[in-house]
N, C-alpha and C positions, 0 to 999 in steps of 0.2 A: 917665588910664589906669584902667580898671576893676579892682577887686580881687576875687579869688576865694579863698575859704577851702576847702581840701580836707581832709576828715576821714576817716581810715581807719586801723584798727589793723593792717592788713596792709601792711608797708613797701613791698613791690613794687608794689602797687596805688596806694598813696599817691604813690610816685615817678612811676609811669606817667601817672596823671591830671595830676599837677602839671606834668610835662614837656610834655604835650599842651597844657595851658592856657597855659603860658609861650610855646610856639611860636605860639599864636594871638594873642599880644600882651597877655595878662593879667598883672597883678602877682599872684603866688600866695603865699598863706600856707598853712602846713601844721599839722595837729594829729593826734595819734595816738589821741585819744579825745575824748568829749564835754566833759569837764572842761577839757582843754587848749584845745579849740575855743572855749569860753566865754571863757576868759582872753584868747585871741588876739582875739576879736571885741570885747571891751571895750577893748583897747588900740587896735585899728584896725577900725572897722566895715567890713564888706565889702558888695559889690554882689551877690554870689552865694555860696551855701554848697553844696558838693557833699559829701554825707555818706553813709557806710556806715550801715546800720541796726542791725546787731548788733555792739556793741563793749563792752569792759569799762568800768567806772566810770559812764559815762552813755551810753545808747544813742542812736541817731540821732533817734528820735521825741521823746525827752526833750529833746534838743538843739534840735530845730526848735521845739518848744513854748516853750522858755526864750528863744530868740533872737527869737521873734515879739514 
């Protein structure tokens, strides 16, 4: 099963995207900001990261660069 990391500081969007991905058969991890996402990714690398761009602590573009 493929793993998706969903990152968004808006809880309703985080839950919505996560639920959609779960219904499509993905294993879903969640994070509320870029720092938490990096920690999640180090614990369990993902096949896909879906991220918001504007977030506190670490923005989406910073996250993408770091995970690359």
